[in-house]
Structure formats: structure tokens, C-alpha cells
N, C-alpha and C positions, 0 to 999 in steps of 0.2 A: 504494500500500500504506500503510495507516494506521500511525501510530507506536504502538509498544507502550507502554502506560501504566505509570508507575513508582509503586510503592507502597512506603512505608517502614513497617515493622512494628517498634514499639518496646515491648519487654517485657524485664524483668530476668530472667525465667525462660527459660533457653535452650530447653528442650523445647517450651514454649508458642509462642515466636516462630518456631521452626523448623517446627513443625506448621502454623502459619498460613502461613508463607512457602512451604512446599512445596505447600500447597493452592492458593494464589494463582498460583504459577508453573504449576501443572498446568492452570489456567484462562486462561493466556495473558498474565499480567502479569510485568513486570520487578520484582523485589523486592529491597529492601535491608533487612537485619536490623540493628537497633540495640538495644544493651542498656540504654540510658538516654539522658538529655538530652545528655550530652557527645558521645556518638557520633552522635546525631541532628544536632547542630550541625555536626559535622565533615562529615557528609553534605551539609548545606545549603551549606557552603562550596564544595562541588564541583558539586552539582546539586540543585535544588529538586524534590522528588517531586511527583507529581500528587495524591497523597492520603496521609494518615498514619493508621495504625491504632495507637492509643496506649493502653497500660495506665495507669490512673490511680494504682495502688497500687504504687509502686516505692520502695525504701529510700533511695537517695541523693538523688533529686529527684522530688517527686511530680508526677503528670501535670498537675495544675491549674497549677502554676508553669510547666511547659513550654508549655501552651496560652497562658497569659498572655504569655509571651515571644515565641512564634511569631506570634501575632496582631498584635503591635505592628510586625512587619516583613514579614509575608507574609499572604496570604489563602488559603493552601493548605488544602483541606478536611481536617477531622480527625474521625475516628470514635473515640469513647472506649470502652474496655473496662474494666469495673469489677466487682470481686467483691463489693463491699459491697451489702447489702440496702437501705441508706438511700438515699433519693432526693436527699439534700443535695448530694453530690458531682456527681451528674448535672446538677442544676439549675445549680449554680455553673459547671460546665464549659460548659453551653449559654449561660449569661450571658456567659462570657468569649469566646464565639465559636465553640465546637465545633459541628459540624454534625449529629451523631447519636451514639447510644450503644448498647451491647449489654452485657448482664450476662454475666460469666464464671461457669462455662465456657459458651461460646457454641456454637451450632450453626453449623458452618462454611458451610453452604449459605445460612443467613440472613445471615451476615457478608458473603458474596460478593454477595448481592442488595442489601444496604445500600450496599456499595462502589459497585456499578454504578449504583445510584439516585443517590447523591451526585455521582458523576462526571458523570452525564447532566445534572443540574441545574447543576453548575459549568460545564460546557461550553456550556450554553444561555444562561447569563447574558449580557446585552448588554455590549459593551465600548464605552466612550465614544469611542474613537478611530475606530470604524467604525460610528457611528450611521447608520441609514438617513435619507434626507432628511426624511421625516415626523417621525422622532424628533428630528432636529436642530431642526426648526421648533417642535416642542412644547417642547423645552428652551429655545429662544430666547424663547418666549412666557411662560415662567415668570417671576413676579416674583422679583427677586434675593433678597428676604427674606420669610419668612412667620412670623407670630407663633404660637408654640406655648406657651401658658401663661407660664411665667417666662422663657422663652428666645425667641430668634429663630433660625429655620432659615436658614442662609446657603448658598444653592445653589452659589455659586462655590467656597466652601471645603469644601462637604459637611460642615458642622459646625454646632453650636449656638453662639450667642453670647448672653451675658447683656446687660443694659442698660448695663453698663460697657464692653462691647466685648470681654470676655474670651472666648476660644474654648474650647469644650467638645467634644472629639472624639467622633465617632460611628463605630461599626463600619459597614461597607458595608451589612449587612442592616438596621441601624437607620435609616440614611439612606434606604435604599430604601423602607422602610415610611412614614417621615415624608413623603417625596416623594409617595407614593400618597395619603396623607391630605390633603396640601396641595392636590392636584389634585381631591379629592373631598370638599370640606367639606359637613357636614350630610347625608352619605349613609351609610347603614348598609352596611358591607362585611363579608361573611362571611369566615371564616378562609381558606377555599379561594380566594376572590377576592383577598384580600390577598396570599396566597402567589403566586398567578398574576401579579398586576400588579407585585409587587416582585421577582419571580424569587428569592424568599427561600430556597426549598429544596423538596425533594420532599415533599409532605404525607404520602405513604404511609410515609415513614421515621420520622416522629415528629410525630403530628398535633397535639400541644399545644406544639410548639416556638414557634408564633406567640405563645402566651400568655406564655412566658418573655421573648420580645423586647419585647412590649408592657409587661410589668411593668418591664423595665429602662429603657424609654423614659420611663415615667411617673415613675420616680425622678428623672429629669433635668429634666422639664418641668412637672410638676404642682405647684401651690402646696401641695397636701396629697395625696401619693401614695396614702394610705390611703382617700381619698374623691375619686377622680379626676373631674374636671369637664371636662377638655380632650379626652382620648381616653377615651370611656366605653364600657362593656360594655352591649350590648343583648341581653337574654335571648333565646336562641333565634335571634338574628340575626347577631351578630358584634360589630363595633366601629364607633363613630361619632366623627368629629372635629368638635368643637364649638368654632369659633374664639374665641367670646366666653366659653366655659365656662359657658353658662347651664344651669340645671336643666331637666329634661325628664321627661315621664311615661314615656319609654322606659327610664329607669333601673330 
């Protein structure tokens, strides 16, 4: 018998979080209701949930601060709920590591579909401790460091290092994408192919999430992020890693 998955619903509005909680329980989930960041951290001290549904607009501590804090110590998937019509909060939340978003008020059936989709992707992500023999061989064959613009990708640390040796941390999704690029230099990779190879997320949930991650990576590695030469956009094709950063008619 499979274990019941645990969802934390974080919303300062009691009717909203109870409505979401009741709906998720009705569909077989174990649900914890939290009124804000403090109660969510108390929950984490007892048990880390399988996924968090997080309202961004809360008075005591905004959701973006909560995402930033959680992603520094856990990779639990997060779905943001936001009532703002502006895309800024959503983009920032995705840059901080959130996995998806929905506008409030949301259709509960769609929220349920997004939750199941993110959980499937999270469950299918490969775990380093149980790599298959072929994956282990591929990992062993990788060079320990790969040059990406202004930085070096350190496979052992799963981090970027500058020429002075200073470490620049990466989120797991950023490292996954850079690792795919390192293994496929000078090859055009579509968004769908990148998502598949990097196990980055379910593309049906947010088909432009890959662009947000690439933008975040470019800020870390490109000599001029406004004119990327290392990871370049290929119109109608996807992205291409150019190790030497040379110009190309593909741009």
C-alpha cells in the first residue's frame, strides 16, 4: 500500500486554506494547514511535507521570503498562489526555486492537476545514491570541471567557481541544466528536450519555466547577460551551449 502524500497549505486567510485543505483531503492527500511562515517552520521541525501550496501575499511574511528560506535547506516542491495580476512576483518566485504557480482565486481541479504533475516529476527525478550502473559510468566519465563563460562548473560540488576559486551555489535545477549543456556542446536543444534530460519539471505545468532558469543561469555565467554568447537562444529551436562563446548565424 502506497504512502499517503503530505501537502502543506499555507495561507493567512482561514476560509481559503480550509477550502483547499478539504478538497485535497477529499482526493486522498494528508494535509497540514499553516497560517504563515512561522507555523510552516514548526511543521518542518516535525515532518517535511511532500509539497507546499503557498500564498505569496501574506501580511506578516511574504511568500517570496518563505520560498527563499525553504530552498536554502530543502528541495520540497512549492506551488505558488498569487492574487496579483503582475507577473513580477511569479517570475521572482520561479527564480528562487518554486516549481509552479496559479492565480487566485484558482480552480481547485486545476490546482489538484498541478499538484499531481509536480509530485510525479519530483518522484521521477534521479537520486545520486541509487544511480543505475550506466548513469554511474556516465558520471565517472564527466570531466571534473567545465568552462561556462566567466565560471567553471564543478561537478563534484555541483556549483560554479570563478577563476579565484570562489564557489557560487546552484539550485538543483540549474545544475541539472548546466550538466545537460556540458554533455551536449554545440547542439541545439529544445525546451522539451532540456526538461526531459535535466528532469527539471513537468513542461505541461509551466512551459516557459525553462526560460526563467536559463535567464538566471546567464546572470551567473555570461560576460554580458544582456547579449548572451555562452548559452544562446536559437529561434524556433531552443538553446545552444557554445563553449568558446563564438558568434553564430543561429542567433
